[in-house]
C-alpha positions as CSV (number, residue, x, y, z in Angstrom):
1,M,-15.7,11.5,-2.2
2,S,-24.4,15.3,-2.8
3,L,-22.6,17.6,-0.4
4,K,-24.0,20.9,0.6
5,G,-23.9,23.4,3.5
6,F,-20.7,25.4,3.6
7,N,-19.9,23.4,0.5
8,A,-19.7,19.9,1.9
9,Y,-18.0,18.6,-1.2
10,Q,-15.1,20.8,-0.4
11,A,-15.1,19.5,3.1
12,L,-15.1,15.9,1.8
13,R,-12.1,16.8,-0.4
14,R,-10.3,18.2,2.7
15,I,-11.0,15.0,4.6
16,A,-9.9,12.9,1.6
17,L,-6.8,15.1,1.3
18,C,-5.8,14.4,4.9
19,A,-6.4,10.7,4.5
20,A,-4.5,10.3,1.2
21,A,-1.7,12.6,2.0
22,S,-1.0,10.9,5.3
23,V,-0.3,7.7,3.4
24,F,2.7,9.4,1.9
25,C,4.0,11.3,4.9
26,V,6.5,10.1,7.5
27,G,5.7,10.0,11.2
28,S,6.3,8.2,14.4
29,H,5.4,4.5,14.2
30,A,4.8,3.9,17.9
31,L,2.0,1.4,18.5
32,P,-1.3,2.8,19.8
33,L,-2.2,2.1,23.4
34,Q,-5.3,0.0,22.4
35,A,-5.9,-2.2,19.4
36,D,-8.5,-0.9,17.0
37,P,-11.2,-3.6,16.3
38,R,-11.5,-2.3,12.7
39,D,-7.8,-3.1,12.2
40,P,-7.2,-6.8,13.2
41,L,-4.3,-7.0,10.7
42,E,-2.5,-4.1,12.2
43,S,1.0,-5.7,12.2
44,F,0.8,-6.6,8.6
45,N,-0.8,-3.2,7.7
46,R,1.9,-1.2,9.4
47,A,4.5,-3.2,7.5
48,M,2.7,-2.5,4.2
49,Y,2.3,1.2,5.2
50,S,6.1,1.5,5.7
51,F,6.7,-0.2,2.4
52,N,4.3,2.1,0.5
53,D,5.9,5.1,2.3
54,A,9.4,4.1,1.3
55,L,8.2,3.5,-2.3
56,D,6.6,6.9,-2.4
57,R,9.6,8.7,-0.9
58,A,12.0,7.0,-3.4
59,L,10.0,7.2,-6.5
60,V,6.5,8.7,-6.6
61,K,7.0,11.9,-4.6
62,P,10.2,13.0,-6.4
63,V,8.4,12.5,-9.8
64,A,5.3,14.4,-8.6
65,T,7.5,17.2,-7.3
66,A,9.3,17.5,-10.6
67,Y,5.9,17.5,-12.4
68,V,4.7,20.4,-10.3
69,R,7.8,22.4,-10.9
70,V,7.9,21.8,-14.7
71,A,4.2,21.8,-15.7
72,P,2.4,25.1,-15.7
73,H,-0.6,25.4,-13.3
74,W,-3.1,25.6,-16.2
75,V,-1.7,22.3,-17.6
76,R,-2.0,20.5,-14.3
77,K,-5.5,22.0,-13.7
78,G,-6.5,20.7,-17.2
79,V,-5.2,17.2,-16.4
80,T,-7.1,17.2,-13.1
81,N,-10.3,18.3,-14.8
82,F,-9.9,15.7,-17.5
83,F,-9.6,12.8,-15.1
84,G,-12.4,14.3,-12.9
85,N,-14.6,14.2,-15.9
86,V,-13.7,10.5,-16.6
87,G,-14.6,9.8,-13.0
88,D,-18.0,11.5,-13.2
89,V,-19.0,8.8,-15.7
90,W,-18.6,6.0,-13.2
91,Y,-20.0,8.2,-10.4
92,A,-23.2,8.6,-12.5
93,V,-23.6,4.8,-12.8
94,N,-23.1,4.2,-9.1
95,N,-25.4,7.0,-8.1
96,A,-28.1,5.6,-10.5
97,V,-28.0,2.1,-9.1
98,T,-28.4,3.4,-5.5
99,L,-31.3,5.6,-6.6
100,K,-29.6,8.9,-5.9
101,R,-31.7,10.9,-8.4
102,Q,-30.2,14.3,-7.9
103,A,-26.7,13.0,-7.7
104,T,-27.3,11.0,-10.9
105,S,-28.7,14.0,-12.7
106,D,-25.8,16.2,-11.6
107,S,-23.2,13.6,-12.6
108,V,-24.7,13.1,-16.0
109,G,-25.1,16.8,-16.5
110,R,-21.4,17.3,-15.5
111,V,-20.2,14.8,-18.1
112,M,-22.3,16.2,-20.9
113,I,-21.3,19.8,-20.2
114,N,-17.6,19.2,-19.5
115,T,-17.2,16.8,-22.4
116,T,-18.7,19.2,-24.9
117,V,-18.3,22.8,-23.8
118,G,-15.4,21.9,-21.5
119,L,-13.4,20.3,-24.4
120,L,-13.3,16.7,-23.3
121,G,-13.3,17.7,-19.6
122,F,-10.1,19.8,-19.7
123,M,-12.3,22.7,-18.5
124,D,-14.6,22.2,-15.6
125,I,-17.5,24.3,-16.8
126,A,-20.0,22.3,-14.8
127,S,-18.5,23.5,-11.5
128,D,-18.6,27.1,-12.8
129,L,-22.3,26.5,-13.2
130,N,-22.6,25.2,-9.6
131,I,-23.4,21.7,-10.7
132,E,-22.2,19.6,-7.7
133,K,-19.8,16.6,-8.0
134,H,-21.0,13.4,-6.3
135,P,-18.2,10.9,-6.0
136,A,-19.5,7.3,-5.8
137,D,-17.5,4.1,-6.5
138,F,-18.7,0.5,-6.3
139,G,-17.4,0.2,-2.7
140,L,-19.7,3.0,-1.7
141,T,-22.6,1.4,-3.6
142,L,-22.0,-1.9,-1.7
143,G,-22.1,0.2,1.5
144,R,-25.4,1.8,0.6
145,W,-26.7,-1.7,-0.1
146,G,-25.9,-2.7,3.5
147,V,-22.6,-4.5,3.0
148,S,-20.4,-4.0,6.1
149,P,-16.9,-2.5,5.5
150,G,-15.0,-5.4,6.9
151,P,-11.4,-5.1,8.3
152,Y,-9.0,-2.4,7.3
153,I,-6.3,-3.5,4.9
154,V,-3.2,-1.7,3.5
155,V,-2.4,-3.1,0.1
156,P,1.1,-2.8,-1.3
157,V,1.3,0.1,-3.8
158,L,-2.4,0.7,-3.8
159,G,-2.7,1.9,-0.2
160,P,-5.6,1.7,2.4
161,Y,-8.8,-0.1,1.8
162,T,-11.5,-1.9,3.8
163,L,-12.3,-5.4,2.6
164,R,-15.5,-4.1,1.0
165,E,-13.6,-1.5,-1.0
166,L,-10.9,-4.0,-1.9
167,L,-13.4,-6.5,-3.3
168,A,-15.1,-3.7,-5.2
169,W,-11.8,-2.6,-6.7
170,P,-11.9,-4.8,-9.8
171,V,-15.4,-3.5,-10.6
172,D,-14.2,0.1,-10.2
173,Y,-11.3,-0.7,-12.4
174,Q,-13.6,-1.9,-15.2
175,G,-15.8,1.2,-14.6
176,N,-12.9,3.5,-15.3
177,L,-13.0,4.5,-18.9
178,V,-9.2,4.6,-19.1
179,S,-9.0,0.8,-18.5
180,H,-10.9,0.3,-21.8
181,V,-8.4,2.2,-24.0
182,Q,-7.2,-0.4,-26.5
183,D,-3.8,1.0,-27.2
184,V,-1.6,-0.3,-24.3
185,P,1.0,2.4,-24.3
186,T,-1.7,5.1,-24.3
187,R,-3.6,3.3,-21.5
188,D,-0.5,2.9,-19.4
189,G,0.5,6.5,-20.0
190,L,-3.0,7.8,-18.9
191,T,-2.9,5.5,-15.8
192,A,0.5,6.8,-14.8
193,L,-0.5,10.4,-15.4
194,S,-3.6,9.9,-13.3
195,V,-1.5,8.6,-10.4
196,L,0.9,11.5,-10.8
197,D,-1.9,14.0,-10.9
198,V,-3.3,12.7,-7.6
199,R,0.0,12.5,-5.9
200,A,0.9,16.0,-7.0
201,S,-2.3,17.4,-5.5
202,Y,-1.2,16.1,-2.0
203,L,2.3,17.4,-1.8
204,K,1.7,20.4,0.5
205,A,-0.8,18.5,2.6
206,G,1.8,15.9,3.3
207,E,4.2,18.4,4.7
208,V,1.5,19.7,7.1
209,I,0.5,16.3,8.3
210,E,4.1,15.2,8.6
211,G,4.6,17.7,11.4
212,A,1.1,17.2,13.0
213,A,0.6,13.4,13.2
214,L,2.1,11.7,16.2
215,D,1.4,8.3,14.6
216,A,1.0,8.7,10.8
217,Y,-0.4,5.2,10.4
218,S,-3.2,5.6,12.9
219,F,-3.9,9.1,11.6
220,T,-4.2,7.6,8.1
221,R,-6.5,4.8,9.2
222,D,-8.8,7.0,11.2
223,S,-9.0,9.6,8.4
224,Y,-9.8,6.9,5.9
225,F,-12.7,5.6,8.0
226,Q,-13.9,9.1,8.6
227,R,-13.9,9.8,4.9
228,Q,-15.7,6.6,4.1
229,R,-18.4,7.3,6.6
230,Y,-18.8,10.9,5.4
231,R,-19.2,9.6,1.8
232,L,-21.6,6.8,2.8
233,Y,-24.0,9.1,4.6
234,D,-23.5,12.2,2.4
235,G,-22.1,14.1,5.3
236,E,-25.1,13.5,7.6
237,E,-24.9,11.3,10.7
238,P,-27.2,8.4,10.5
239,E,-29.8,7.5,13.1
240,T,-28.3,4.0,13.3
241,A,-24.7,3.0,13.3
242,E,-23.0,1.6,10.2
243,P,-22.7,-2.2,10.2
244,A,-19.7,-3.4,12.2
245,P,-16.7,-5.0,10.4
């Protein structure tokens, strides 16, 4: 989600934006002309995609829309920054175990600066100082260790994964500091706010993709793989191909 050039991190965010937003948008569900070998469970996945889309349209999107209308921009920005700072802690760990020295240093520096000067992360001072963000979860770590992605799977409620990322999800959950909050109502509230913050950030993108994608399911799947590949190789095409599913 280590990225340079024309600001490759922003490019990654745009790719991720397309991938995530298309999960929530509506499009034609016509079957592709050829089966994708990365998606052997396509019939099941399309059913789960439709279920997630219906859930989003009935519940998540309306709440996110109300949140955007009611909460001032500076409040929503602070919430985004706070959860971004929480994420940087886990990014630092995964960058460290894959020996990404610069990424680790940047991630640690971001946490230290934003937690202190940035008031627990509500202000993203590190980005103002041009300290790059280097997203890295345990699924990405497994990929850098040579674990193949496996088949594409759409999980009810949670959305798209590869088998590698799905198996890594429990570890990522434990790596999220929010999961260790002892007070259950506080933990649940923070988790709900995090989901709401993510969904709210994709409202406009969903409208664009809704009109552009001929097959929203295929677009989501292809964008997901593109994003994962981009993250795995830090935006640089490898000399050898990624292991097959």
